[in-house]
DOKE-742559 format. One line per field, with one value per atom (N, C-alpha, C, O, CB): x negated, z, y; atom name; residue number from 1; residue in three letters. Coordinates in nm, 3 decimals. Glycine has a CB too. Layout:
# DOKE-742559
c1: X/...
c3: Z/...
c2: Y/...
at: CA/...
i: NUM/...
aa: ala/...
This chain:
# DOKE-742559
c1: -5.499/-5.503/-5.387/-5.366/-5.637/-5.314/-5.199/-5.242/-5.318/-5.095/-5.193/-5.224/-5.117/-5.000/-5.233/-5.154/-5.064/-5.039/-5.097/-5.122/-4.954/-4.927/-4.825/-4.725/-4.879/-4.853/-4.759/-4.658/-4.690/-4.833/-4.536/-4.432/-4.394/-4.338/-4.308/-4.426/-4.403/-4.257/-4.205/-4.497/-4.192/-4.052/-4.033/-3.949/-3.981/-4.110/-4.090/-4.219/-4.289/-3.973/-4.251/-4.369/-4.347/-4.275/-4.489/-4.409/-4.397/-4.524/-4.593/-4.274/-4.553/-4.665/-4.615/-4.515/-4.731/-4.683/-4.647/-4.755/-4.863/-4.632/-4.726/-4.830/-4.877/-4.991/-4.780/-4.793/-4.831/-4.943/-5.023/-4.711/-4.949/-5.056/-5.151/-5.240/-4.998/-5.130/-5.214/-5.231/-5.342/-5.351/-5.117/-5.119/-5.005/-4.903/-5.110/-5.026/-4.921/-4.866/-4.941/-4.974/-4.735/-4.669/-4.593/-4.511/-4.574/-4.619/-4.563/-4.491/-4.545/-4.673/-4.370/-4.300/-4.323/-4.291/-4.145/-4.379/-4.411/-4.376/-4.371/-4.561/-4.352/-4.327/-4.410/-4.449/-4.175/-4.436/-4.497/-4.446/-4.350/-4.653/-4.507/-4.459/-4.465/-4.384/-4.540/-4.560/-4.578/-4.555/-4.560/-4.714/-4.532/-4.525/-4.401/-4.376/-4.650/-4.325/-4.211/-4.180/-4.064/-4.087/-4.282/-4.264/-4.298/-4.239/-4.344/-4.393/-4.432/-4.484/-4.557/-4.537/-4.447/-4.499/-4.652/-4.712/-4.437/-4.711/-4.855/-4.884/-4.822/-4.906/-4.977/-5.016/-5.156/-5.250/-5.005/-5.171/-5.300/-5.344/-5.277/-5.293/-5.454/-5.505/-5.569/-5.668/-5.608/-5.512/-5.568/-5.705/-5.794/-5.472/-5.722/-5.851/-5.962/-6.069/-5.844/-5.939/-6.041/-6.065/-6.179/-6.001/-5.958/-5.973/-6.037/-6.124/-5.837/-5.994/-6.047/-6.193/-6.268/-5.964/-6.235/-6.374/-6.472/-6.591/-6.391/-6.423/-6.509/-6.526/-6.603/-6.453/-6.456/-6.459/-6.559/-6.558/-6.318/-6.644/-6.739/-6.670/-6.612/-6.868/-6.677/-6.610/-6.710/-6.820/-6.528/-6.673/-6.759/-6.763/-6.869/-6.709/-6.647/-6.637/-6.543/-6.456/-6.585/-6.558/-6.470/-6.321/-6.236/-6.508/-6.290/-6.150/-6.084/-5.962/-6.142/-6.164/-6.109/-6.028/-5.952/-6.221/-6.043/-5.967/-5.817/-5.737/-6.007/-5.780/-5.638/-5.574/-5.455/-5.623/-5.651/-5.596/-5.549/-5.443/-5.701/-5.628/-5.591/-5.471/-5.384/-5.709/-5.466/-5.351/-5.223/-5.114/-5.377/-5.237/-5.119/-5.069/-4.948/-5.152/-5.161/-5.123/-5.051/-4.948/-5.248/-5.106/-5.044/-4.904/-4.815/-5.131/-4.885/-4.755/-4.654/-4.538/-4.771/-4.697/-4.603/-4.582/-4.476/-4.649/-4.682/-4.671/-4.740/-4.847/-4.732/-4.681/-4.747/-4.771/-4.867/-4.667/-4.685/-4.707/-4.830/-4.906/-4.584/-4.850/-4.971/-5.094/-5.195/-4.964/-5.086/-5.198/-5.232/-5.349/-5.165/-5.130/-5.152/-5.215/-5.307/-5.020/-5.168/-5.223/-5.370/-5.453/-5.143/-5.402/-5.541/-5.630/-5.744/-5.548/-5.577/-5.656/-5.686/-5.785/-5.582/-5.604/-5.624/-5.721/-5.750/-5.491/-5.770/-5.864/-5.996/-5.995/-5.807/-6.108/-6.238/-6.260/-6.236/-6.350/-6.304/-6.343/-6.230/-6.257/-6.448/-6.107/-5.999/-5.970/-5.939/-5.874/-5.978/-5.958/-6.072/-6.049/-5.950/-6.193/-6.306/-6.285/-6.312/-6.438/-6.238/-6.209/-6.099/-6.105/-6.168/-6.000/-5.893/-5.953/-5.920/-5.784/-6.040/-6.103/-6.189/-6.189/-6.187/-6.263/-6.346/-6.259/-6.296/-6.430/-6.145/-6.054/-5.996/-5.986/-5.939/-5.958/-5.903/-6.008/-5.974/-5.853/-6.132/-6.237/-6.264/-6.302/-6.365/-6.245/-6.260/-6.153/-6.179/-6.256/-6.031/-5.920/-5.932/-5.880/-5.789/-5.999/-6.007/-6.140/-6.167/-5.977
c3: 12.983/13.068/13.033/12.916/13.056/13.131/13.110/13.103/13.188/13.221/13.002/12.988/13.059/13.061/12.839/13.116/13.191/13.111/13.142/13.331/13.009/12.922/12.984/13.040/12.786/12.974/13.021/12.912/12.793/13.064/12.953/12.864/12.913/13.021/12.861/12.832/12.872/12.848/12.738/12.794/12.951/12.942/12.916/12.836/13.068/12.985/12.977/13.017/13.107/13.068/12.951/12.987/12.965/12.873/12.908/13.048/13.032/13.082/13.170/13.107/13.024/13.069/13.175/13.155/12.950/13.288/13.397/13.408/13.461/13.533/13.358/13.355/13.493/13.507/13.280/13.594/13.727/13.789/13.866/13.819/13.756/13.809/13.698/13.722/13.882/13.576/13.461/13.446/13.438/13.474/13.444/13.437/13.351/13.332/13.578/13.300/13.231/13.332/13.393/13.100/13.347/13.439/13.355/13.270/13.540/13.379/13.298/13.387/13.488/13.217/13.349/13.411/13.322/13.203/13.431/13.378/13.301/13.383/13.506/13.261/13.314/13.382/13.316/13.200/13.380/13.391/13.337/13.419/13.495/13.339/13.406/13.475/13.627/13.697/13.431/13.678/13.822/13.881/14.003/13.857/13.799/13.848/13.795/13.674/13.809/13.881/13.837/13.943/13.979/13.809/13.992/14.103/14.071/13.982/14.216/14.144/14.138/13.999/13.937/14.243/13.951/13.821/13.822/13.926/13.782/13.708/13.688/13.656/13.566/13.573/13.728/13.704/13.649/13.711/13.834/13.530/13.463/13.459/13.398/13.319/13.523/13.528/13.394/13.353/13.642/13.328/13.199/13.219/13.136/13.129/13.329/13.355/13.364/13.305/13.486/13.435/13.449/13.317/13.279/13.557/13.248/13.122/13.014/12.941/13.073/13.005/12.902/12.927/12.833/12.895/13.053/13.083/13.035/13.023/13.233/13.007/12.958/12.806/12.751/13.000/12.739/12.593/12.549/12.600/12.535/12.455/12.397/12.285/12.195/12.344/12.290/12.193/12.099/12.141/12.264/11.972/11.877/11.912/11.910/11.733/11.945/11.990/12.110/12.121/11.875/12.199/12.316/12.281/12.357/12.402/12.167/12.125/12.092/12.090/12.004/12.068/12.033/12.146/12.123/11.994/12.269/12.381/12.356/12.413/12.512/12.272/12.241/12.179/12.199/12.146/12.104/12.044/12.153/12.141/11.954/12.259/12.366/12.445/12.482/12.459/12.471/12.544/12.460/12.513/12.589/12.332/12.246/12.242/12.245/12.103/12.235/12.238/12.368/12.367/12.220/12.481/12.611/12.621/12.678/12.724/12.565/12.574/12.476/12.512/12.547/12.354/12.252/12.247/12.205/12.118/12.289/12.286/12.409/12.397/12.155/12.526/12.649/12.658/12.721/12.767/12.596/12.602/12.522/12.566/12.549/12.406/12.329/12.405/12.409/12.190/12.465/12.544/12.655/12.677/12.604/12.726/12.835/12.785/12.848/12.905/12.672/12.617/12.580/12.608/12.495/12.516/12.478/12.600/12.603/12.385/12.700/12.820/12.902/12.977/12.905/12.891/12.971/12.907/12.966/12.993/12.790/12.723/12.702/12.666/12.588/12.723/12.710/12.572/12.469/12.738/12.570/12.449/12.351/12.243/12.378/12.384/12.289/12.271/12.160/12.333/12.378/12.361/12.278/12.199/12.499/12.296/12.216/12.069/11.981/12.267/12.042/11.905/11.844/11.726/11.900/11.923/11.876/11.837/11.732/11.986/11.923/11.892/11.768/11.685/12.009/11.753/11.634/11.508/11.405/11.644/11.516/11.401/11.370/11.254/11.428/11.474/11.452/11.388/11.302/11.584/11.428/11.368/11.224/11.143/11.449/11.190/11.050/10.961/10.847/11.041/11.014/10.936/10.916/10.819/11.002/11.009/11.001/10.955/10.942/11.132
c2: 6.929/7.045/7.137/7.169/7.118/7.179/7.264/7.411/7.458/7.244/7.482/7.625/7.704/7.665/7.666/7.812/7.898/8.025/8.130/7.930/8.019/8.132/8.225/8.182/8.084/8.355/8.456/8.487/8.488/8.583/8.513/8.561/8.699/8.715/8.464/8.801/8.938/8.973/8.955/9.034/9.024/9.060/9.209/9.249/9.020/9.290/9.435/9.503/9.457/9.481/9.613/9.689/9.836/9.876/9.643/9.919/10.063/10.131/10.080/10.118/10.246/10.327/10.423/10.492/10.404/10.427/10.517/10.624/10.598/10.439/10.747/10.850/10.896/10.939/10.969/10.889/10.938/10.857/10.909/10.937/10.729/10.645/10.598/10.517/10.523/10.650/10.618/10.468/10.416/10.685/10.398/10.251/10.199/10.265/10.191/10.080/10.006/9.905/9.830/9.935/9.905/9.813/9.713/9.750/9.889/9.584/9.477/9.377/9.331/9.406/9.343/9.232/9.111/9.114/9.261/9.006/8.887/8.764/8.769/8.885/8.655/8.529/8.421/8.433/8.492/8.316/8.195/8.078/8.093/8.202/7.964/7.844/7.856/7.796/7.725/7.933/7.939/8.077/8.092/7.892/8.178/8.315/8.384/8.382/8.394/8.444/8.525/8.630/8.650/8.436/8.697/8.789/8.932/8.993/8.745/8.985/9.124/9.162/9.085/9.154/9.281/9.327/9.339/9.365/9.462/9.320/9.333/9.480/9.537/9.238/9.541/9.680/9.683/9.633/9.765/9.743/9.750/9.896/9.979/9.689/9.927/10.063/10.100/10.040/10.079/10.198/10.242/10.307/10.291/10.342/10.379/10.443/10.340/10.359/10.524/10.231/10.127/10.055/10.031/10.027/10.019/9.945/10.032/9.985/9.894/10.157/10.246/10.281/10.308/10.373/10.282/10.318/10.211/10.238/10.339/10.091/9.984/9.987/9.908/9.849/10.076/10.083/10.190/10.302/10.113/10.154/10.249/10.325/10.265/10.176/10.458/10.544/10.608/10.643/10.651/10.624/10.696/10.844/10.906/10.676/10.900/11.039/11.041/10.955/11.134/11.137/11.143/11.154/11.108/11.261/11.212/11.226/11.092/11.083/11.317/10.990/10.858/10.796/10.702/10.765/10.847/10.794/10.809/10.736/10.864/10.903/10.925/10.802/10.777/11.044/10.724/10.601/10.504/10.442/10.533/10.491/10.398/10.447/10.369/10.376/10.578/10.631/10.625/10.601/10.774/10.647/10.636/10.492/10.468/10.686/10.397/10.256/10.223/10.156/10.166/10.269/10.241/10.300/10.239/10.296/10.419/10.485/10.426/10.407/10.633/10.397/10.353/10.202/10.155/10.400/10.127/9.981/9.923/9.861/9.923/9.941/9.898/9.747/9.704/9.941/9.667/9.523/9.481/9.395/9.449/9.542/9.513/9.561/9.492/9.580/9.680/9.730/9.631/9.598/9.869/9.584/9.489/9.360/9.307/9.458/9.310/9.186/9.205/9.118/9.141/9.317/9.343/9.366/9.320/9.464/9.436/9.467/9.343/9.341/9.568/9.240/9.119/9.020/8.916/9.051/9.051/8.961/9.035/9.153/8.910/8.969/9.035/9.097/9.033/8.935/9.221/9.296/9.325/9.376/9.221/9.295/9.319/9.468/9.511/9.247/9.547/9.691/9.751/9.843/9.761/9.699/9.746/9.711/9.793/9.686/9.591/9.550/9.638/9.672/9.402/9.673/9.762/9.898/9.953/9.780/9.952/10.080/10.072/10.163/10.128/9.964/9.947/9.944/10.002/9.818/9.877/9.871/10.010/10.049/9.770/10.084/10.218/10.308/10.390/10.278/10.296/10.377/10.337/10.422/10.365/10.211/10.168/10.228/10.266/10.016/10.237/10.292/10.442/10.497/10.260/10.510/10.656/10.698/10.817/10.721
at: N/CA/C/O/CB/N/CA/C/O/CB/N/CA/C/O/CB/N/CA/C/O/CB/N/CA/C/O/CB/N/CA/C/O/CB/N/CA/C/O/CB/N/CA/C/O/CB/N/CA/C/O/CB/N/CA/C/O/CB/N/CA/C/O/CB/N/CA/C/O/CB/N/CA/C/O/CB/N/CA/C/O/CB/N/CA/C/O/CB/N/CA/C/O/CB/N/CA/C/O/CB/N/CA/C/O/CB/N/CA/C/O/CB/N/CA/C/O/CB/N/CA/C/O/CB/N/CA/C/O/CB/N/CA/C/O/CB/N/CA/C/O/CB/N/CA/C/O/CB/N/CA/C/O/CB/N/CA/C/O/CB/N/CA/C/O/CB/N/CA/C/O/CB/N/CA/C/O/CB/N/CA/C/O/CB/N/CA/C/O/CB/N/CA/C/O/CB/N/CA/C/O/CB/N/CA/C/O/CB/N/CA/C/O/CB/N/CA/C/O/CB/N/CA/C/O/CB/N/CA/C/O/CB/N/CA/C/O/CB/N/CA/C/O/CB/N/CA/C/O/CB/N/CA/C/O/CB/N/CA/C/O/CB/N/CA/C/O/CB/N/CA/C/O/CB/N/CA/C/O/CB/N/CA/C/O/CB/N/CA/C/O/CB/N/CA/C/O/CB/N/CA/C/O/CB/N/CA/C/O/CB/N/CA/C/O/CB/N/CA/C/O/CB/N/CA/C/O/CB/N/CA/C/O/CB/N/CA/C/O/CB/N/CA/C/O/CB/N/CA/C/O/CB/N/CA/C/O/CB/N/CA/C/O/CB/N/CA/C/O/CB/N/CA/C/O/CB/N/CA/C/O/CB/N/CA/C/O/CB/N/CA/C/O/CB/N/CA/C/O/CB/N/CA/C/O/CB/N/CA/C/O/CB/N/CA/C/O/CB/N/CA/C/O/CB/N/CA/C/O/CB/N/CA/C/O/CB/N/CA/C/O/CB/N/CA/C/O/CB/N/CA/C/O/CB/N/CA/C/O/CB/N/CA/C/O/CB/N/CA/C/O/CB/N/CA/C/O/CB/N/CA/C/O/CB/N/CA/C/O/CB/N/CA/C/O/CB/N/CA/C/O/CB/N/CA/C/O/CB/N/CA/C/O/CB/N/CA/C/O/CB/N/CA/C/O/CB
i: 1/1/1/1/1/2/2/2/2/2/3/3/3/3/3/4/4/4/4/4/5/5/5/5/5/6/6/6/6/6/7/7/7/7/7/8/8/8/8/8/9/9/9/9/9/10/10/10/10/10/11/11/11/11/11/12/12/12/12/12/13/13/13/13/13/14/14/14/14/14/15/15/15/15/15/16/16/16/16/16/17/17/17/17/17/18/18/18/18/18/19/19/19/19/19/20/20/20/20/20/21/21/21/21/21/22/22/22/22/22/23/23/23/23/23/24/24/24/24/24/25/25/25/25/25/26/26/26/26/26/27/27/27/27/27/28/28/28/28/28/29/29/29/29/29/30/30/30/30/30/31/31/31/31/31/32/32/32/32/32/33/33/33/33/33/34/34/34/34/34/35/35/35/35/35/36/36/36/36/36/37/37/37/37/37/38/38/38/38/38/39/39/39/39/39/40/40/40/40/40/41/41/41/41/41/42/42/42/42/42/43/43/43/43/43/44/44/44/44/44/45/45/45/45/45/46/46/46/46/46/47/47/47/47/47/48/48/48/48/48/49/49/49/49/49/50/50/50/50/50/51/51/51/51/51/52/52/52/52/52/53/53/53/53/53/54/54/54/54/54/55/55/55/55/55/56/56/56/56/56/57/57/57/57/57/58/58/58/58/58/59/59/59/59/59/60/60/60/60/60/61/61/61/61/61/62/62/62/62/62/63/63/63/63/63/64/64/64/64/64/65/65/65/65/65/66/66/66/66/66/67/67/67/67/67/68/68/68/68/68/69/69/69/69/69/70/70/70/70/70/71/71/71/71/71/72/72/72/72/72/73/73/73/73/73/74/74/74/74/74/75/75/75/75/75/76/76/76/76/76/77/77/77/77/77/78/78/78/78/78/79/79/79/79/79/80/80/80/80/80/81/81/81/81/81/82/82/82/82/82/83/83/83/83/83/84/84/84/84/84/85/85/85/85/85/86/86/86/86/86/87/87/87/87/87/88/88/88/88/88
aa: met/met/met/met/met/lys/lys/lys/lys/lys/arg/arg/arg/arg/arg/asn/asn/asn/asn/asn/asn/asn/asn/asn/asn/leu/leu/leu/leu/leu/tyr/tyr/tyr/tyr/tyr/tyr/tyr/tyr/tyr/tyr/leu/leu/leu/leu/leu/phe/phe/phe/phe/phe/gly/gly/gly/gly/gly/met/met/met/met/met/tyr/tyr/tyr/tyr/tyr/glu/glu/glu/glu/glu/pro/pro/pro/pro/pro/tyr/tyr/tyr/tyr/tyr/ile/ile/ile/ile/ile/asp/asp/asp/asp/asp/ser/ser/ser/ser/ser/val/val/val/val/val/ile/ile/ile/ile/ile/val/val/val/val/val/asn/asn/asn/asn/asn/ala/ala/ala/ala/ala/ile/ile/ile/ile/ile/asn/asn/asn/asn/asn/asp/asp/asp/asp/asp/thr/thr/thr/thr/thr/tyr/tyr/tyr/tyr/tyr/ser/ser/ser/ser/ser/gly/gly/gly/gly/gly/thr/thr/thr/thr/thr/pro/pro/pro/pro/pro/leu/leu/leu/leu/leu/thr/thr/thr/thr/thr/ile/ile/ile/ile/ile/ser/ser/ser/ser/ser/cys/cys/cys/cys/cys/glu/glu/glu/glu/glu/lys/lys/lys/lys/lys/cys/cys/cys/cys/cys/asn/asn/asn/asn/asn/ser/ser/ser/ser/ser/ala/ala/ala/ala/ala/val/val/val/val/val/leu/leu/leu/leu/leu/leu/leu/leu/leu/leu/asp/asp/asp/asp/asp/thr/thr/thr/thr/thr/pro/pro/pro/pro/pro/asp/asp/asp/asp/asp/asp/asp/asp/asp/asp/ile/ile/ile/ile/ile/ala/ala/ala/ala/ala/tyr/tyr/tyr/tyr/tyr/leu/leu/leu/leu/leu/tyr/tyr/tyr/tyr/tyr/arg/arg/arg/arg/arg/leu/leu/leu/leu/leu/ala/ala/ala/ala/ala/gln/gln/gln/gln/gln/glu/glu/glu/glu/glu/asn/asn/asn/asn/asn/pro/pro/pro/pro/pro/leu/leu/leu/leu/leu/leu/leu/leu/leu/leu/tyr/tyr/tyr/tyr/tyr/ala/ala/ala/ala/ala/glu/glu/glu/glu/glu/leu/leu/leu/leu/leu/ala/ala/ala/ala/ala/cys/cys/cys/cys/cys/lys/lys/lys/lys/lys/pro/pro/pro/pro/pro/asn/asn/asn/asn/asn/arg/arg/arg/arg/arg/leu/leu/leu/leu/leu/gln/gln/gln/gln/gln/glu/glu/glu/glu/glu/tyr/tyr/tyr/tyr/tyr/met/met/met/met/met/asn/asn/asn/asn/asn/ala/ala/ala/ala/ala/met/met/met/met/met/asn/asn/asn/asn/asn/glu/glu/glu/glu/glu/phe/phe/phe/phe/phe/asn/asn/asn/asn/asn
């Protein structure tokens, strides 16, 4: 079975639409950028305190490709938040 792995070329956080925009390619796709809504993805994450949302927005702004990778896999943003809470 052939896997369809994405190769991320460029990503940026767009504050006006509260989204991460990623240009990615794979074996069958090399077209329109992928837009990931931070509002939708962040709303699925359980927070210890409301202020913890800042960790996700900082990740989206400073490392949009990592944010996109985590947001595209089930529970990865939640695991990221759990790890950040362990460190703090």
